[in-house]
Kinemage of the C-alpha trace (Angstrom):
@kinemage 1
@onewidth
@group {chain A} dominant
@subgroup {mainchain}
@vectorlist {calphas} color= white
{ca met a 1} P 0.072 0.021 0.381
{ca glu a 2} L 1.651 3.409 -0.793
{ca lys a 3} L 2.349 5.775 2.004
{ca leu a 4} L -0.238 8.401 3.236
{ca ile a 5} L 1.022 11.982 3.967
{ca phe a 6} L -1.599 13.935 5.472
{ca ile a 7} L -0.876 18.173 5.298
{ca ser a 8} L -2.454 21.211 6.556
{ca asn a 9} L -1.658 25.095 7.431
{ca asp a 10} L -2.530 27.661 8.503
{ca asp a 11} L -2.751 30.160 5.756
{ca gly a 12} L -5.903 28.325 4.302
{ca his a 13} L -5.947 25.752 1.233
{ca ala a 14} L -5.253 28.059 -1.557
{ca ala a 15} L -2.101 29.353 -0.010
{ca gly a 16} L 1.463 28.634 -1.804
{ca gly a 17} L 2.840 26.770 0.737
{ca val a 18} L 0.492 24.310 1.056
{ca asn a 19} L 0.138 23.826 -2.078
{ca gln a 20} L 4.009 23.139 -3.187
{ca leu a 21} L 4.679 21.277 -0.073
{ca ala a 22} L 1.578 18.555 -1.190
{ca glu a 23} L 3.248 18.715 -4.701
{ca met a 24} L 6.680 17.879 -3.127
{ca met a 25} L 5.088 15.037 -1.256
{ca arg a 26} L 3.297 13.235 -4.134
{ca gln a 27} L 6.812 11.435 -5.069
{ca tyr a 28} L 6.650 9.467 -1.897
{ca gly a 29} L 2.918 8.280 -2.036
{ca asp a 30} L -0.667 9.743 -1.737
{ca val a 31} L -1.339 13.553 -0.258
{ca phe a 32} L -4.113 14.452 1.532
{ca val a 33} L -4.653 17.818 2.749
{ca val a 34} L -7.135 19.435 4.850
{ca ala a 35} L -6.722 23.418 5.710
{ca pro a 36} L -8.613 25.822 6.609
{ca asp a 37} L -10.875 27.825 4.334
{ca ser a 38} L -8.711 31.204 4.734
{ca gly a 39} L -6.188 32.017 6.466
{ca arg a 40} L -5.871 31.239 10.751
{ca ser a 41} L -2.256 32.455 11.377
{ca gly a 42} L -1.563 32.324 15.072
{ca ala a 43} L -4.442 29.778 15.854
{ca ser a 44} L -1.961 27.729 17.983
{ca met a 45} L -3.860 24.616 19.324
{ca ser a 46} L -7.143 26.578 19.487
{ca ile a 47} L -10.179 24.350 18.719
{ca ser a 48} L -13.605 25.488 17.354
{ca ser a 49} L -16.004 24.500 20.596
{ca his a 50} L -18.425 27.584 20.157
{ca ser a 51} L -18.927 27.108 16.369
{ca pro a 52} L -20.042 24.070 13.721
{ca val a 53} L -17.350 23.174 11.647
{ca arg a 54} L -17.939 22.190 7.414
{ca asn a 55} L -15.522 20.690 5.056
{ca thr a 56} L -15.731 21.461 1.243
{ca leu a 57} L -13.918 18.932 -1.362
{ca ile a 58} L -11.768 21.736 -2.790
{ca arg a 59} L -10.461 18.928 -5.773
{ca his a 60} L -9.114 15.151 -6.337
{ca glu a 61} L -6.132 13.855 -8.345
{ca glu a 62} L -5.626 10.136 -8.916
{ca ser a 63} L -2.161 8.771 -9.002
{ca thr a 64} L 0.044 8.411 -11.633
{ca asp a 65} L 2.573 6.077 -12.735
{ca thr a 66} L 5.337 8.943 -11.182
{ca lys a 67} L 3.401 10.403 -8.457
{ca gly a 68} L 0.811 9.557 -5.481
{ca ser a 69} L -3.030 10.913 -5.376
{ca leu a 70} L -3.910 14.219 -4.634
{ca thr a 71} L -7.038 15.377 -2.384
{ca val a 72} L -7.578 18.495 -1.013
{ca trp a 73} L -10.621 19.871 1.707
{ca ala a 74} L -11.248 23.501 3.038
{ca cys a 75} L -12.200 22.917 6.188
{ca ser a 76} L -14.045 26.166 8.184
{ca gly a 77} L -12.273 25.486 11.647
{ca thr a 78} L -8.823 25.828 12.559
{ca pro a 79} L -5.315 24.215 11.685
{ca asn a 80} L -5.928 21.607 14.909
{ca asp a 81} L -9.435 21.369 13.820
{ca cys a 82} L -8.220 20.664 10.303
{ca thr a 83} L -6.082 17.984 11.597
{ca lys a 84} L -8.798 16.214 14.280
{ca met a 85} L -10.796 16.338 11.399
{ca ala a 86} L -8.936 14.609 8.849
{ca phe a 87} L -8.428 11.786 11.368
{ca glu a 88} L -11.854 11.177 12.943
{ca val a 89} L -13.941 12.134 9.343
{ca leu a 90} L -11.865 12.242 6.071
{ca leu a 91} L -8.635 10.327 5.922
{ca pro a 92} L -9.165 7.126 3.945
{ca arg a 93} L -6.426 5.588 6.538
{ca arg a 94} L -3.995 6.465 9.048
{ca pro a 95} L -1.263 8.465 7.636
{ca asp a 96} L 2.171 7.779 7.740
{ca leu a 97} L 3.407 10.904 7.848
{ca val a 98} L 1.785 14.306 9.158
{ca leu a 99} L 3.276 17.655 7.993
{ca gly a 100} L 2.349 21.332 8.930
{ca gly a 101} L 3.133 23.952 6.151
{ca ile a 102} L 5.006 25.007 4.239
{ca asn a 103} L 4.210 28.396 6.551
{ca his a 104} L 4.703 31.928 5.098
{ca gly a 105} L 6.981 33.222 7.494
{ca glu a 106} L 8.990 31.606 10.779
{ca asn a 107} L 7.922 30.347 13.332
{ca cys a 108} L 11.276 30.202 15.595
{ca ala a 109} L 11.976 30.234 19.083
{ca val a 110} L 9.087 30.747 21.535
{ca asn a 111} L 7.007 31.778 18.371
{ca ala a 112} L 6.152 28.061 17.901
{ca his a 113} L 3.760 28.160 21.185
{ca tyr a 114} L 1.427 30.701 19.132
{ca ser a 115} L 1.763 28.784 15.734
{ca gly a 116} L -1.186 27.413 14.030
{ca thr a 117} L 1.218 25.830 11.679
{ca met a 118} L 3.301 24.222 14.286
{ca ser a 119} L -0.455 22.780 16.368
{ca ile a 120} L -0.339 20.738 13.161
{ca ala a 121} L 2.719 18.860 13.909
{ca leu a 122} L 2.158 18.788 17.962
{ca glu a 123} L -1.661 17.134 17.137
{ca gly a 124} L -0.220 14.658 15.041
{ca cys a 125} L 2.616 14.251 17.651
{ca ile a 126} L -0.749 13.610 19.978
{ca lys a 127} L -2.104 10.827 17.672
{ca met a 128} L 1.134 9.441 17.604
{ca val a 129} L 2.296 9.532 13.664
{ca pro a 130} L 5.822 11.129 12.684
{ca ser a 131} L 4.951 14.876 12.469
{ca ile a 132} L 7.344 17.649 11.075
{ca ala a 133} L 6.194 21.759 10.728
{ca phe a 134} L 8.188 23.447 8.000
{ca ser a 135} L 7.945 26.995 7.946
{ca ser a 136} L 9.917 29.763 5.586
{ca gly a 137} L 11.162 33.104 5.480
{ca lys a 138} L 9.412 34.059 2.344
{ca thr a 139} L 6.534 35.409 3.321
{ca ala a 140} L 5.080 36.852 -0.212
{ca glu a 141} L 1.686 35.146 -1.088
{ca asp a 142} L 3.331 34.593 -4.530
{ca ala a 143} L 6.566 32.924 -2.825
{ca asp a 144} L 8.414 30.208 -4.792
{ca phe a 145} L 9.344 28.059 -2.052
{ca ser a 146} L 11.463 25.305 -4.718
{ca tyr a 147} L 14.753 26.581 -2.695
{ca met a 148} L 13.480 24.392 0.428
{ca gln a 149} L 12.866 21.197 -1.282
{ca pro a 150} L 16.082 19.483 -1.093
{ca tyr a 151} L 15.997 20.276 2.780
{ca ile a 152} L 12.653 18.987 3.200
{ca cys a 153} L 12.914 16.254 1.216
{ca arg a 154} L 15.924 14.828 3.068
{ca ile a 155} L 13.927 15.414 6.344
{ca val a 156} L 10.943 13.469 5.421
{ca glu a 157} L 12.985 10.227 3.755
{ca asn a 158} L 14.831 10.202 7.120
{ca val a 159} L 11.538 10.698 9.125
{ca leu a 160} L 9.910 8.200 6.746
{ca val a 161} L 12.507 5.830 7.117
{ca asn a 162} L 13.519 6.037 10.698
{ca gly a 163} L 10.082 7.799 12.428
{ca leu a 164} L 10.738 10.090 15.403
{ca pro a 165} L 10.686 9.118 19.231
{ca thr a 166} L 6.989 9.106 20.534
{ca gly a 167} L 5.735 12.324 21.983
{ca val a 168} L 8.872 14.404 19.761
{ca cys a 169} L 8.174 16.179 16.230
{ca leu a 170} L 9.994 18.724 14.558
{ca asn a 171} L 9.641 22.035 14.225
{ca val a 172} L 12.011 23.233 11.020
{ca asn a 173} L 12.526 26.809 9.823
{ca ile a 174} L 14.420 27.627 6.794
{ca pro a 175} L 15.578 31.234 6.151
{ca asp a 176} L 14.863 33.329 2.787
{ca val a 177} L 18.869 33.665 1.708
{ca asn a 178} L 19.877 32.833 -1.609
{ca glu a 179} L 22.085 29.791 -0.506
{ca val a 180} L 21.482 27.960 2.630
{ca lys a 181} L 24.461 27.098 4.776
{ca gly a 182} L 23.335 23.291 5.652
{ca ile a 183} L 20.841 22.357 8.517
{ca lys a 184} L 21.336 22.542 12.144
{ca ile a 185} L 19.872 20.809 15.325
{ca cys a 186} L 18.595 23.565 17.613
{ca his a 187} L 17.410 24.032 21.116
{ca met a 188} L 13.968 26.169 21.081
{ca gly a 189} L 15.554 30.323 21.639
{ca met a 190} L 13.458 32.198 24.217
{ca gly a 191} L 12.752 35.818 23.948
{ca asp a 192} L 9.847 38.002 24.296
{ca trp a 193} L 7.818 40.214 21.972
{ca his a 194} L 7.816 44.337 22.107
{ca glu a 195} L 5.374 46.531 21.502
{ca glu a 196} L 2.464 44.284 20.233
{ca trp a 197} L -0.343 46.268 19.988
{ca gln a 198} L -0.769 49.460 17.314
{ca glu a 199} L -3.061 51.753 18.709
{ca arg a 200} L -5.651 53.927 16.232
{ca asp a 201} L -8.285 56.207 16.215
{ca his a 202} L -11.545 54.861 15.411
{ca pro a 203} L -13.245 57.349 12.553
{ca arg a 204} L -16.330 56.686 14.776
{ca gly a 205} L -14.791 57.431 18.218
{ca gly a 206} L -13.239 55.474 20.795
{ca lys a 207} L -9.483 53.237 20.360
{ca tyr a 208} L -8.896 50.239 18.302
{ca tyr a 209} L -5.748 48.094 18.057
{ca trp a 210} L -3.655 46.198 15.528
{ca ile a 211} L -1.144 43.429 16.844
{ca ala a 212} L 2.148 43.783 15.639
{ca gly a 213} L 5.720 44.611 17.283
{ca tyr a 214} L 8.980 43.048 16.904
{ca tyr a 215} L 10.359 40.188 18.552
{ca ala a 216} L 14.055 40.162 20.527
{ca pro a 217} L 15.737 37.048 21.413
{ca tyr a 218} L 16.713 37.082 25.489
{ca asp a 219} L 20.246 36.003 24.468
{ca pro a 220} L 21.532 37.030 20.558
{ca ser a 221} L 24.506 34.834 20.931
{ca asp a 222} L 22.839 31.839 21.899
{ca thr a 223} L 24.555 29.744 19.325
{ca gly a 224} L 22.532 26.545 20.167
{ca ser a 225} L 19.638 28.081 19.714
{ca asp a 226} L 17.283 27.865 16.402
{ca thr a 227} L 16.814 31.811 16.258
{ca trp a 228} L 20.524 32.195 15.721
{ca ala a 229} L 20.952 29.629 13.109
{ca tyr a 230} L 17.677 30.565 10.971
{ca glu a 231} L 19.313 34.383 11.040
{ca his a 232} L 22.884 32.788 10.263
{ca gly a 233} L 21.436 31.374 7.077
{ca tyr a 234} L 20.734 27.521 8.536
{ca ala a 235} L 18.038 25.706 8.175
{ca ala a 236} L 17.324 25.539 11.681
{ca ile a 237} L 15.555 21.941 13.051
{ca thr a 238} L 14.424 22.126 16.758
{ca pro a 239} L 12.801 18.817 17.746
{ca leu a 240} L 9.935 19.671 20.586
{ca gln a 241} L 8.375 17.552 22.845
{ca leu a 242} L 4.287 17.056 24.214
{ca asp a 243} L 5.303 16.312 27.447
{ca met a 244} L 6.216 20.100 28.455
{ca thr a 245} L 6.500 18.846 32.636
{ca ala a 246} L 9.835 21.134 34.033
{ca lys a 247} L 11.760 17.965 35.211
{ca ser a 248} L 14.963 19.946 36.403
{ca phe a 249} L 11.904 21.560 39.073
{ca val a 250} L 10.108 17.941 39.805
{ca asp a 251} L 12.310 17.199 42.910
{ca lys a 252} L 12.646 21.061 44.167
{ca ala a 253} L 8.698 21.573 43.718
{ca arg a 254} L 8.095 18.062 45.612
{ca glu a 255} L 10.013 19.802 48.840
{ca gln a 256} L 8.485 23.061 48.322
{ca phe a 257} L 4.683 21.505 47.784
{ca glu a 258} L 3.973 18.294 48.517
{ca ile a 259} L 2.614 17.551 51.782
């Protein structure tokens, strides 16, 4: 049986990133896309708990001698809804791989916590399927992500053969550079957003706000972080895990709080 690769994103089913990634993956088997009907950037792991969710079949292409089939659905929910919907309702069988992306914009460091793209890999991880999130420094709607293909394929081929540890997924960020220097395995960078809210005067009175701001790492010289690798021209791979337990504090916490 052909391998089945599930893909979603947070930029919407019509976005260039998800469609280019889907075509890249057809060399490995059948590709099944369930993606939001419009952009859902910053959705993180949110779900649609207060409104119904609908699905629309966008297209289906049969397999050929050289590439697997392609099925694309649009879902009215969040990226996490899309992934849950795929597993529970739409997928014809359990997938061999879950991919998020290609995201139009990077998701390095603590920004992974906000990312709808990353939520797809985390949900796939919860389902115990090897999962990867791919993001690019390119942000334009018509961006060409073909420069990422050698790195995406190298990573995907490795995971298809070797798998990933239970509870672990990969956050992959590839910068928008003329020549990627290579691949680095990194830890999640630490930092924070500043001046996040832009205040505007509403023409009918009162104030309103747009979220914006800029991100700054706590330690720009941390050469082991994904932020440093990404900003210095490397494809950054950060292994992330579902278990968020602060294991270094467990023993101390027992001393402080247990009775």
